[in-house]
C-alpha positions in Angstrom: -40.9 -65.9 -51.9 -42.2 -64.0 -55.0 -41.7 -64.4 -58.3 -42.1 -62.4 -61.5 -44.5 -65.0 -62.8 -47.7 -64.7 -60.8 -47.4 -60.6 -62.2 -46.6 -60.2 -65.7 -49.9 -61.9 -67.4 -47.8 -60.5 -70.6 -45.1 -63.3 -71.7 -43.7 -66.6 -70.9 -42.0 -67.4 -67.2 -39.3 -70.0 -66.8 -38.5 -71.5 -63.4 -34.8 -71.8 -62.6 -32.6 -72.9 -60.0 -32.1 -71.3 -57.1 -35.6 -70.1 -56.4 -34.7 -67.7 -59.5 -38.0 -66.9 -62.1 -37.3 -65.6 -65.3 -39.9 -64.1 -67.9 -40.3 -61.3 -70.5 -43.1 -58.7 -69.9 -44.9 -56.7 -72.5 -43.8 -52.8 -72.5 -43.8 -49.9 -74.7 -44.0 -52.3 -77.4 -40.8 -53.8 -76.1 -40.8 -57.6 -74.5 -38.7 -56.6 -71.8 -36.9 -59.9 -69.8 -36.4 -60.0 -66.5 -35.5 -62.1 -63.5 -36.6 -62.6 -59.8 -34.7 -63.8 -57.0 -35.0 -63.9 -53.2 -37.5 -61.9 -51.1 -38.1 -58.9 -49.4 -37.1 -55.2 -49.9 -37.5 -54.8 -54.0 -33.5 -54.4 -55.7 -33.6 -53.3 -59.4 -30.2 -54.0 -61.0 -29.6 -52.2 -64.1 -26.5 -53.6 -66.2 -23.7 -51.9 -68.0 -24.1 -50.8 -71.9 -23.7 -53.7 -74.0 -23.6 -56.1 -71.2 -26.4 -59.0 -69.9 -27.6 -59.3 -66.3 -24.4 -62.1 -65.5 -21.6 -59.7 -67.2 -22.3 -56.8 -64.6 -23.9 -59.2 -61.7 -23.2 -62.6 -62.0 -20.7 -62.6 -59.2 -23.6 -61.0 -56.6 -26.6 -62.1 -57.7 -27.0 -64.8 -55.5 -25.5 -62.7 -52.6 -28.0 -59.8 -52.6 -31.0 -62.1 -53.4 -30.0 -63.5 -49.2 -31.9 -59.9 -48.4 -33.8 -58.6 -51.1 -36.1 -59.3 -53.8 -34.2 -59.4 -56.7 -35.2 -58.0 -60.0 -32.6 -58.2 -62.9 -33.8 -57.1 -65.9 -32.1 -56.4 -69.6 -32.8 -53.0 -71.4 -34.4 -52.5 -75.0 -31.5 -54.8 -77.6 -29.7 -56.0 -74.9 -29.3 -59.6 -73.8 -32.3 -61.4 -74.2 -34.5 -58.0 -74.8 -34.8 -58.0 -78.8 -33.9 -54.1 -80.2 -37.2 -52.7 -81.9 -37.4 -49.9 -84.2 -37.4 -47.0 -81.3 -34.9 -44.6 -80.8 -32.5 -45.5 -77.7 -32.6 -43.2 -75.2 -32.4 -42.6 -71.4 -36.0 -41.8 -71.4 -37.3 -45.0 -73.4 -34.8 -47.2 -71.3 -36.6 -45.5 -67.8 -39.8 -45.6 -69.0 -39.4 -49.4 -69.7 -38.1 -49.8 -66.4 -40.9 -48.2 -64.3 -43.6 -49.9 -66.7 -42.1 -53.0 -65.9 -41.8 -52.7 -62.2 -45.8 -51.5 -62.3 -46.6 -55.3 -64.3 -44.6 -56.4 -61.1 -46.8 -54.8 -58.6 -43.5 -52.8 -57.2 -44.4 -49.2 -56.4 -40.9 -48.5 -54.9 -37.6 -50.0 -55.2 -34.0 -49.7 -54.3 -32.0 -49.8 -58.0 -28.2 -50.5 -58.3 -27.3 -49.6 -61.6 -23.8 -50.2 -63.5 -22.7 -46.8 -66.2 -25.7 -46.8 -68.4 -27.3 -48.9 -65.9 -27.0 -46.1 -63.2 -27.9 -43.4 -65.5 -31.0 -45.1 -66.0 -31.6 -45.1 -61.8 -31.0 -41.5 -62.0 -33.6 -40.4 -64.8 -36.0 -42.7 -62.8 -35.0 -40.7 -59.4 -35.7 -37.2 -61.1 -38.4 -37.7 -63.4 -40.4 -41.1 -60.7 -38.8 -40.1 -57.3 -41.3 -42.1 -55.9 -40.4 -45.4 -57.3 -36.7 -44.6 -56.4 -36.1 -45.3 -52.0 -32.1 -45.4 -52.2 -29.7 -46.1 -55.4 -25.9 -47.2 -55.6 -24.6 -45.6 -58.9 -21.5 -47.4 -60.2 -19.6 -45.6 -62.6 -22.3 -42.8 -63.7 -21.3 -38.9 -64.4 -23.9 -36.5 -64.4 -22.6 -34.2 -67.0 -21.0 -35.6 -70.3 -18.2 -33.3 -69.7 -17.5 -35.7 -66.0 -16.0 -38.0 -68.3 -12.5 -38.0 -68.8 -11.0 -37.1 -72.3 -8.8 -40.5 -73.5 -7.0 -41.0 -76.6 -7.2 -44.5 -78.1 -5.5 -47.3 -76.1 -6.2 -45.3 -73.3 -5.9 -48.3 -70.5 -8.9 -46.6 -68.8 -11.4 -47.7 -72.1 -12.4 -51.4 -72.2 -10.0 -53.3 -73.8 -10.6 -55.6 -76.8 -10.9 -58.3 -74.7 -13.5 -56.9 -73.0 -15.8 -56.3 -76.8 -15.2 -59.7 -77.1 -16.3 -60.5 -74.0 -19.4 -58.4 -74.2 -20.2 -59.9 -77.9 -19.9 -63.8 -76.5 -21.8 -63.2 -73.9 -24.6 -61.5 -76.1 -24.4 -64.3 -78.7 -25.3 -66.7 -75.9 -28.5 -65.4 -75.0 -29.6 -62.8 -77.4 -32.7 -63.3 -79.5 -30.4 -62.2 -83.2 -27.0 -62.7 -82.1 -25.9 -60.9 -85.0 -27.3 -57.8 -84.2 -24.5 -56.9 -81.6 -22.6 -54.7 -83.9 -25.9 -52.7 -84.9 -26.3 -52.4 -80.7 -22.8 -51.2 -80.2 -23.8 -48.7 -83.2 -27.3 -47.2 -81.3 -25.5 -47.1 -77.6 -22.4 -45.0 -78.8 -24.8 -42.5 -80.2 -27.2 -42.9 -77.3 -23.9 -41.8 -75.0 -22.6 -39.3 -77.7 -26.1 -37.7 -77.0 -25.6 -37.7 -73.6 -27.0 -34.3 -72.0 -27.1 -35.3 -68.0 -28.7 -33.6 -65.3 -29.0 -30.0 -63.9 -26.9 -29.6 -60.4 -31.0 -28.2 -59.5 -32.0 -31.9 -60.2 -29.2 -33.4 -58.2 -29.8 -30.8 -55.3 -33.7 -32.0 -55.6 -33.2 -35.6 -55.3 -34.3 -37.3 -51.9 -32.9 -41.1 -52.7 -30.3 -41.7 -50.3 -27.6 -42.0 -52.9 -24.4 -44.3 -52.8 -21.7 -43.1 -55.7 -18.8 -45.7 -56.5 -15.9 -45.2 -58.9 -13.0 -46.7 -59.7 -10.1 -44.6 -58.5 -8.7 -45.2 -62.5 -12.6 -44.9 -63.9 -14.1 -43.3 -67.0 -15.7 -40.6 -64.8 -13.4 -37.7 -63.1 -12.7 -38.3 -59.0 -13.4 -34.5 -59.3 -16.5 -34.8 -60.9 -17.7 -37.6 -58.8 -16.8 -35.2 -55.7 -19.1 -32.2 -57.2 -22.0 -35.0 -57.1 -21.3 -35.7 -53.6 -21.5 -32.6 -52.7 -24.8 -31.8 -54.9 -26.9 -35.1 -54.1 -28.2 -33.9 -50.0 -27.9 -37.6 -48.8 -25.1 -39.1 -50.9 -22.1 -41.6 -49.8 -19.2 -41.3 -52.2 -16.8 -44.9 -52.1 -14.1 -45.5 -54.2 -12.3 -48.4 -55.1 -8.6 -48.4 -55.1 -6.5 -49.8 -58.3 -9.7 -50.0 -60.0 -10.8 -49.3 -63.8 -14.4 -48.7 -64.9 -14.7 -52.1 -66.2 -12.9 -53.5 -63.3 -16.6 -52.4 -60.9 -18.3 -55.4 -62.3 -15.1 -58.0 -61.0 -15.0 -56.7 -57.1 -17.5 -58.4 -56.4 -16.8 -58.7 -52.4 -15.3 -55.2 -51.9 -18.5 -53.7 -53.7 -20.6 -56.3 -51.4 -19.2 -55.1 -48.8 -19.9 -50.8 -49.0 -23.5 -51.6 -51.1 -24.3 -54.0 -48.3 -25.2 -51.8 -45.2 -26.2 -48.8 -47.3 -28.9 -50.6 -49.2 -30.3 -52.7 -45.7 -30.3 -49.1 -44.1 -34.0 -48.1 -42.9 -34.9 -44.6 -44.0 -38.1 -44.3 -42.2 -39.1 -40.6 -44.0 -37.6 -41.5 -47.3 -41.0 -42.8 -48.8 -42.7 -39.7 -46.9 -40.4 -37.3 -48.8 -41.2 -38.7 -52.2 -44.7 -38.8 -51.9 -44.7 -34.9 -51.1 -42.3 -34.6 -54.8 -44.3 -35.1 -58.7 -45.5 -38.1 -59.3 -44.4 -40.1 -62.7 -43.1 -38.4 -65.8 -42.5 -39.1 -69.4 -44.6 -42.0 -71.0 
C-alpha cells in the first residue's frame, strides 16, 4: 500500500483507519490537505465548491479505494486547507493540484471532480493533458451559458439546509471556522468570473471523459449534450430525478456508472497525451 507520508516531506502527516493516510503539502504558498487510500492506479477526487472531501465523496471513498489509489484533496480555503491572500481562480486550483501530485510522485492519474472540482479537472486536462488519463466530470458546464438562468428559490438551487450542512462540515475541520462567509463570497466571485473553455479546446481533449449530471441539474441538458458531441471520447450519464446536489447523494448509482469507466484500460491514452504540449501555468 502506498501512502502520502513517504512522498511529501513538507508537512505533518497522520495515519488513520482503513489504510488511509492524511497530510499537508506546501504548494504555491498553500498548505494543502490531502488523503490517500487504497492501492492501484491513482484516482484524484476533487470536491465541489464550499464542500469538504466528506461532503462530496464520503460514501464513495472506501468503495473507490478497493480498486484505486484514491487521492482526495481539499482546495484553497476549503475544509482543512487554510485560505491565503491570493485570488481564487480555476487556474490557481489546477496548478495547486498538479504541484501536489508532483510532490506525491504521480505522473498520471484518473480524475473525478464534482462541480468546482470537475472544472478544475477539466482545466487540468486542457492545460496539462499528460497528467489526465480519464476523467469523470459531474455537474460541469464548459461555458457560463451552460447553466440555467434560475430565479431565487428555484428547486434546482441549493437550499438553506444545504448551506447549513456546508457550514457545519466546514466548521468541523477548518483551521479558521469563522472564515466560512468569506469563503462563500470568494468562491461565488470565482464562479461569476468563469469564462470557460472553447469548443476547440474540448475537441482537442485526449482523455476519455464521462459527463455526469442530474436531469434537474444546474447545468442545462442540451449544453451537456453539446459537450458530449465536442469531446472526442465522451460518455454521457444522466441521473433521473436528480438535482445538482443529488449527484453527491446517490453513491450506488454513481459507483455503478463510473466504476466500469474508470476500470477500463486505455493502451494509447498515455502515448497520445505525451504527444501533446506539456504542463502550462505555474
